N, C-alpha and C positions, 0 to 999 in steps of 0.2 A: 504494500500500500504506500509506503513512504517513497519508493522509487517512482511509482506511477503519479504520485502527488507533486513531483518535481523537486523533491529534496535532493540536494547535491551529493550527499554522502551519509553514511551511518557510522557512528562510533559506539562501540560497546564499552561501557565503563567497568573496568576490572581493577579499580584502585581504591585507596583510602580506607582500607580495613573493613570494619563492620558497617561502613556507610553503604556498601554495595554488596549484593548477593554474590557476585563473581569473585570479588576479593575475599569474601568470607570463606570461599572454597579454596582459593589459592594460598592464603596466608597460613603459615604454621602456627601463628599466634591464635587464630580464630578456629581453624579447622582441626577438630580432634576426632573426626570420623574414623571408623575402623573398617568401612566397606571399600568398594572400588573407587570411591570419591574422596578418600582420605589416606593419610600416611605419606607415601612417596610423592615426589614432585610430579611424576607422571599422573598419579591418581588425582592429586589436588588440582591439576590443570585440565583434567578430563572434561568437567562441566563447561568451562569457558571454551575449550577447544571444540567440543560437540556443538555448542551454540554457534560459534563462528562458522563452522563447516555448514551448518543448516542455513545460516544467514547467506553464506556465499552461494549455496545451491539456489536459494530463493531469488537473489538479486542478479545472479549471473557473474561471469568472469570479468566484465569490464566496468562494474560499478564500484566506486571507492568505498572500501570497508576498512575502518580504523579501530584500534583498541587503545583505550587509556589504561596504562599499567603503572603500578608502583615499582620504582627502582629501589626504593628504600622506605620501609614503614617507619623508620626512626625508632625502632624498638630493639635495636641490637640483634643478637643471635636468636631472640625469641620470635622475631618477625622476618619479613622479607628484607634481605640485604642487597646491595648493588651486585655483589658477586652472584647471589642466587638469581637475580633478575637477568644478568648477562648469560649465565650458564643454562638456565631452565625456562624462565618465563618468556623472554623475547623470542628465543627459537621456537617454542611451542606455539605462540600466537602467530608467528610467521608461517609455520608449517600448517596451521589450521586455515590460513588463507587471508590474513589481513594485508592491506596495502600500505599501512602507515602505523607507527607506534607513537602514541602521545605519552611522554614520560613525565610522571609526577612523583610525589612522595607523601609520606605521612599516613597516619591512621586517625580517623575522625574522633574516635573515643579516647585514644591514648597519646597521640602526638599530633594534635591539630595544627601546631605551628608549622608543620610541613605543608599544610593546605591553605590555611588563612595565615600567610606569613606575616609576622609582626613587622611594623614599619622600621624597627631598629635593626632588623637583620640586614646584612649587606645586600645591595642589588645584585641580582644574578647568582644568588647564593646556592642554588641547586643545579646549575648548568652542568656540573660534573656528572650528574646522573644521566642526563641526555647524552653526554659525550661517551660515557661508559657503554650505554646501550648502542649508540651509533658505531662503536668499535666492533660490535658483533653482528649488527643487523644488516640485512641486504635491502630493506625497505626504508623509505624516508622516516626520519625521527623528528619529533616535535619537542622543543625544550621550553621549560617554564621556570618560574621561581623568582618573582619580584624583578622581572625585567621590564622596566618602565621607561627606558631611554632608547629611542630608535638607533642611536649610534652604538650603544652596547649590543643591541639585537643584531645589528649589521656585523659588528666585530665577531660575535659568536658564530654567525653564519660563515664569515670569511675564515675563521679558525677551524671550521669543520666540526664544531661541537654539536651542531644540530642542523637540520635541513629547513626547518620551519620554527619560528618563534611565536609563542602565544604571549600576548601582552594584555591580559584581562583587566587588571586594575587601571592601567593607563588608558585603555579604550573606554572604560567606564567614565574616567575623568574627562577624556576628550576623544569622542568617537572619530574625529577627523584627523587624529594623529598621523596615520599613514599618508593621507593625502597632503597634509601640510609638510610632512618630512620630504616626500618625493617632489613636491613643488618648490622646495627650498625656503619654506616659511617656518623654519624651526622655532623662531622667536615667537610665533603665534600659538605654539602648542601649550595647552594648559596642562602643567605637570601634575602627576599624581602625588 
């Protein structure tokens, strides 16, 4: 239905701990199941992988399908770590059929500072997560994490840390940021 309605792409949200059903399955912190959907990485990734495969079958091979994933739940070894995400999560989501990985961090109930990043955190503080996933991914990677400056976003792209940059807070502050930046009107950008 979304494809027929003219929606440009679909993103399956598999991040932020208990905030989403799919991350609740992926995360070792949340998933304590003992059946085929719990235990090993392969088992915990089974439900999102099955869903992505079904979505791909429904929308066909040429429709953009993305997945938002945690690179780090910020829970240490109890949760998803960047190493886990690089070794297990990104490859499984790619194998299931996604065209792009949207890399985020945090767990809504236990480490929300990774999601709603406090203003005192440095800008671009989580780009290392996208860079880590990009080092193993064969599909485009989206980077996030208090990136509110177009020059910073451009630098991260040039450095190869991500293929796409999300600037949620900045675009809330000034939805015309990209247009003003590309038109050389940086001084008119209302900063976040």
